[in-house]
C-alpha positions as CSV (number, residue, x, y, z in Angstrom):
1,X,-3.0,26.3,-9.8
2,X,-5.1,27.3,-6.8
3,X,-3.5,28.1,-3.4
4,X,-5.0,25.0,-1.9
5,X,-3.3,22.8,-4.4
6,X,0.0,24.6,-4.1
7,X,-0.2,24.1,-0.3
8,X,-0.9,20.4,-0.7
9,X,2.0,19.9,-3.0
10,X,4.4,21.7,-0.7
11,X,3.2,19.6,2.3
12,X,3.8,16.4,0.3
13,X,7.3,17.2,-0.8
14,X,8.8,19.8,1.6
15,X,6.9,20.7,4.8
16,X,6.1,17.2,6.1
17,X,6.9,14.2,3.9
18,X,4.1,11.6,3.9
19,X,4.7,8.4,5.8
20,X,2.5,5.3,5.5
21,X,2.3,1.9,7.2
22,X,0.4,-1.1,5.8
23,X,-1.6,-3.8,7.6
24,X,-1.8,-7.4,6.3
25,X,-3.4,-10.5,7.7
26,X,-1.8,-14.0,7.5
27,X,-3.1,-16.2,4.7
28,X,-5.1,-19.3,5.2
29,X,-4.3,-21.0,1.9
30,X,-1.6,-21.3,-0.7
31,X,-3.7,-19.2,-3.0
32,X,-4.2,-16.5,-0.4
33,X,-0.5,-16.6,0.3
34,X,0.2,-15.8,-3.4
35,X,-2.2,-12.9,-3.3
36,X,-0.6,-11.5,-0.1
37,X,2.9,-11.8,-1.4
38,X,2.0,-10.1,-4.7
39,X,0.6,-7.3,-2.5
40,X,3.7,-7.1,-0.4
41,X,5.9,-6.9,-3.5
42,X,3.7,-4.3,-5.1
43,X,3.7,-2.0,-2.0
44,X,7.3,-2.5,-0.9
45,X,8.8,0.1,-3.3
46,X,6.7,2.7,-1.5
47,X,9.0,2.3,1.4
48,X,6.5,2.2,4.3
49,X,7.6,3.0,7.8
50,X,6.6,-0.6,8.8
51,X,4.0,-3.3,7.8
52,X,1.9,-5.0,10.4
53,X,0.7,-8.6,10.4
54,X,-2.5,-9.3,12.4
55,X,-3.0,-12.0,15.0
56,X,-6.2,-14.0,15.3
57,X,-8.4,-14.2,18.4
58,X,-6.7,-16.3,21.1
59,X,-3.6,-16.8,19.0
60,X,-5.6,-18.7,16.4
61,X,-3.2,-17.5,13.6
62,X,-0.1,-17.6,15.7
63,X,1.9,-19.8,13.4
64,X,0.7,-18.1,10.3
65,X,1.5,-14.7,11.7
66,X,5.0,-15.9,12.7
67,X,5.7,-17.4,9.3
68,X,4.5,-14.2,7.5
69,X,6.6,-12.0,9.7
70,X,9.6,-14.3,9.2
71,X,9.2,-14.2,5.4
72,X,8.9,-10.5,5.3
73,X,12.1,-10.2,7.3
74,X,14.0,-12.7,5.2
75,X,12.9,-11.7,1.7
76,X,12.3,-7.9,1.8
77,X,13.7,-4.8,3.3
78,X,10.4,-4.0,5.1
79,X,10.2,-3.6,8.9
80,X,7.4,-6.0,10.0
81,X,5.3,-5.2,13.1
82,X,3.9,-8.3,14.7
83,X,0.4,-8.1,16.3
84,X,0.2,-9.6,19.7
85,X,-2.8,-10.0,22.0
86,X,-3.5,-10.9,25.7
87,X,-6.2,-13.5,25.0
88,X,-5.8,-17.2,25.5
89,X,-2.2,-17.3,26.6
90,X,-0.3,-17.1,29.9
91,X,2.4,-14.4,30.5
92,X,5.0,-17.1,30.1
93,X,3.7,-18.1,26.7
94,X,3.4,-14.5,25.5
95,X,6.9,-13.6,26.9
96,X,8.3,-16.5,24.9
97,X,6.7,-15.2,21.7
98,X,8.1,-11.7,22.4
99,X,11.6,-13.0,23.0
100,X,11.3,-15.1,19.8
101,X,10.4,-12.0,17.8
102,X,13.3,-10.1,19.2
103,X,15.7,-12.9,18.3
104,X,14.3,-13.0,14.8
105,X,15.0,-9.3,14.4
106,X,11.5,-7.9,14.8
107,X,11.6,-4.5,16.5
108,X,7.9,-3.4,16.1
109,X,4.9,-4.9,17.9
110,X,1.2,-3.9,17.8
111,X,0.0,-4.6,21.3
112,X,-3.7,-5.4,21.7
113,X,-6.0,-6.8,24.3
114,X,-7.7,-9.0,21.7
115,X,-11.3,-10.1,21.2
116,X,-12.9,-12.6,23.5
117,X,-12.3,-16.3,22.6
118,X,-16.1,-16.7,22.3
119,X,-16.3,-14.0,19.7
120,X,-17.1,-10.3,19.4
121,X,-20.0,-9.3,21.7
122,X,-19.2,-11.8,24.4
123,X,-17.7,-10.7,27.8
124,X,-14.0,-10.4,27.9
125,X,-12.3,-12.6,30.5
126,X,-8.6,-12.2,31.1
127,X,-6.5,-15.4,31.1
128,X,-5.9,-16.2,34.8
129,X,-2.1,-16.4,34.3
130,X,-2.0,-13.9,31.4
131,X,-1.6,-10.2,30.7
132,X,-5.0,-8.9,31.7
133,X,-5.2,-5.8,29.4
134,X,-3.2,-4.1,26.6
135,X,-1.5,-1.8,29.1
136,X,-0.1,-4.8,31.0
137,X,1.1,-6.3,27.7
138,X,2.8,-3.0,26.7
139,X,4.7,-2.9,30.0
140,X,5.7,-6.6,29.6
141,X,7.0,-6.0,26.0
142,X,9.0,-3.0,27.1
143,X,10.6,-5.1,29.9
144,X,11.8,-7.7,27.4
145,X,13.2,-5.4,24.7
146,X,13.3,-1.9,23.3
147,X,10.5,-2.5,20.9
148,X,8.6,0.2,19.1
149,X,5.0,-0.5,20.4
150,X,1.8,0.6,18.7
151,X,-1.6,0.4,20.5
152,X,-5.1,0.9,19.2
153,X,-7.3,3.9,19.5
154,X,-11.0,4.3,18.7
155,X,-12.3,7.7,17.3
156,X,-15.8,6.5,17.9
157,X,-15.0,4.6,21.2
158,X,-14.4,0.9,21.6
159,X,-17.7,-1.1,21.3
160,X,-17.4,-2.2,24.9
161,X,-16.5,1.2,26.3
162,X,-18.9,2.6,28.9
163,X,-18.1,6.2,28.0
164,X,-15.4,8.6,26.8
165,X,-13.9,9.0,30.3
166,X,-13.3,5.3,30.5
167,X,-12.1,5.2,26.9
168,X,-9.5,7.9,27.4
169,X,-8.4,6.5,30.8
170,X,-7.8,3.1,29.2
171,X,-5.8,4.6,26.4
172,X,-3.8,6.7,28.9
173,X,-2.8,3.6,30.8
174,X,-1.4,2.1,27.6
175,X,0.5,5.3,26.9
176,X,1.9,5.4,30.5
177,X,3.0,1.8,30.1
178,X,5.3,2.8,27.3
179,X,3.3,2.8,24.0
180,X,5.1,4.8,21.3
181,X,2.2,5.3,18.9
182,X,-1.6,5.1,18.6
183,X,-3.1,3.6,15.4
184,X,-6.8,4.2,15.2
185,X,-9.6,2.0,14.1
186,X,-10.7,3.1,10.6
187,X,-13.3,5.8,10.3
188,X,-15.0,7.7,7.5
189,X,-15.8,11.0,9.1
190,X,-12.7,13.1,9.5
191,X,-14.5,15.4,12.0
192,X,-14.7,12.5,14.4
193,X,-11.0,12.1,14.2
194,X,-10.4,15.7,14.9
195,X,-12.7,15.5,17.9
196,X,-10.8,12.4,19.1
197,X,-7.4,14.2,18.9
198,X,-8.9,17.1,20.9
199,X,-9.9,14.6,23.6
200,X,-6.5,13.1,23.7
201,X,-4.8,16.6,23.9
202,X,-7.0,17.5,26.9
203,X,-5.9,14.3,28.6
204,X,-2.2,15.2,27.9
205,X,-1.7,12.2,25.6
206,X,1.0,13.5,23.3
207,X,2.4,10.4,21.4
208,X,1.6,10.3,17.7
209,X,-1.9,9.4,16.7
210,X,-2.0,7.8,13.2
211,X,-5.3,7.6,11.4
212,X,-6.4,4.1,10.2
213,X,-7.7,4.2,6.6
214,X,-9.8,1.5,5.0
215,X,-10.0,1.7,1.2
216,X,-13.3,0.0,0.6
217,X,-13.0,-3.1,-1.5
218,X,-16.4,-4.6,-0.6
219,X,-19.1,-2.2,0.8
220,X,-21.4,-4.9,2.2
221,X,-18.6,-6.6,4.1
222,X,-17.4,-3.2,5.3
223,X,-20.9,-2.5,6.7
224,X,-21.0,-5.8,8.5
225,X,-17.6,-5.4,10.0
226,X,-18.2,-1.8,11.0
227,X,-21.3,-2.8,13.0
228,X,-19.1,-5.1,15.1
229,X,-16.1,-2.7,15.6
230,X,-18.1,0.5,16.3
231,X,-17.4,2.4,13.1
232,X,-20.3,4.4,11.7
233,X,-21.3,4.4,8.1
234,X,-22.4,7.9,7.0
235,X,-25.5,8.2,4.8
236,X,-23.5,9.9,2.1
237,X,-21.1,6.9,2.0
238,X,-24.0,4.4,1.6
239,X,-25.5,6.5,-1.2
240,X,-22.4,6.4,-3.2
241,X,-22.4,2.6,-3.3
242,X,-26.2,2.3,-3.7
243,X,-27.2,0.3,-6.8
244,X,-23.7,-0.9,-7.5
245,X,-23.9,-4.5,-6.2
246,X,-23.5,-5.9,-9.7
247,X,-21.1,-3.3,-11.0
248,X,-17.7,-4.3,-9.6
249,X,-15.6,-1.9,-11.7
250,X,-17.6,1.2,-10.7
251,X,-17.5,0.1,-7.0
252,X,-13.8,0.0,-7.2
253,X,-13.6,3.5,-8.7
254,X,-16.0,4.8,-6.0
255,X,-14.0,3.2,-3.2
256,X,-10.8,4.7,-4.6
257,X,-12.4,8.1,-4.9
258,X,-13.8,8.1,-1.3
259,X,-10.5,7.0,0.2
260,X,-8.6,9.6,-1.8
261,X,-11.0,12.4,-0.7
262,X,-10.5,11.3,2.9
263,X,-6.7,11.2,3.0
264,X,-6.3,14.4,1.0
265,X,-8.7,16.1,3.5
266,X,-6.6,14.8,6.4
267,X,-3.4,16.1,4.7
268,X,-5.1,19.5,4.5
269,X,-5.8,19.2,8.2
270,X,-2.1,18.7,8.9
271,X,-1.7,14.9,9.0
272,X,1.3,13.3,7.4
273,X,1.2,9.7,8.7
274,X,-1.4,7.1,7.7
275,X,-2.0,3.4,8.4
276,X,-3.7,1.6,5.6
277,X,-5.8,-1.5,6.2
278,X,-5.0,-3.2,2.9
279,X,-7.1,-6.3,3.2
280,X,-4.1,-8.0,1.5
281,X,-4.8,-6.2,-1.8
282,X,-2.5,-3.6,-3.2
283,X,-4.4,-1.7,-5.9
284,X,-6.3,0.9,-3.9
285,X,-3.6,1.4,-1.3
286,X,-0.9,1.8,-3.9
287,X,-3.0,4.4,-5.8
288,X,-3.7,6.3,-2.6
289,X,0.0,6.4,-1.7
290,X,0.9,7.7,-5.2
291,X,-1.8,10.4,-4.8
292,X,0.0,11.3,-1.5
293,X,3.2,11.8,-3.4
294,X,4.9,8.6,-2.3
295,X,7.0,6.4,-4.5
296,X,7.4,8.9,-7.3
297,X,11.2,8.6,-7.9
298,X,12.7,7.0,-10.9
299,X,14.0,3.9,-9.1
300,X,10.6,3.1,-7.8
301,X,9.0,3.5,-11.2
302,X,11.5,1.0,-12.6
303,X,10.7,-1.5,-9.8
304,X,7.0,-1.2,-10.3
């Protein structure tokens, strides 16, 4: 066994145990709900640090997000993190949601500004009686309860950002307001993540920065979404999926291989915490976590 492999094994099991969190989105139909719950049950034995449930623009999925969080609380041992945005609601309305989550037993919130009601690419306009930005929302959450609050970070800058100085200053305001953790937008070039962490260190931002990882299920959809959220698609990545539009099985294997390469390289760079964008499907995320050494005990094997 090479020294590199020995080092990786010791990091997984001794030096820094791997921690993962998973992101789901609330289902729109009964069929989608079945798929989501099968995913939750498949991933639960991996014992993630928390699982987050997204929140549509302007609260468009508010009820479905609430129901999903409530079911996770009642039927699993997982710790759900409810997404919450500033868009489309007054402070009074948002505060009522926060208090409701606290009363339910939720102790994790992902605080986001949110996309404009008119859609991505349109100017953002704060609600006149609402929390204007994510930093304001973080401060409001912390006033109501001792929540663990995650905020977003962008290794390639937010699509609306005017520059890195503005980007880092916006993030610093969220941290100063009480954020406990930064979860990044997904990326495919680990060097960009390293450069991002260096920028944060220079700005004296010292809270944990967790890389967001997207195991690619559908390359074409990933390209479309990436163009809207500001994630670049490296040429080498596009080449690996070239010519596979009619070969679903190979696409799946390629997607798994790419994600595995990325997370193992991040482990070798010293990372031990990851946030997986599951797209409500368990297979690739489950395989990646097993590659990271999670869920290898006998009790988990029996549960799986």
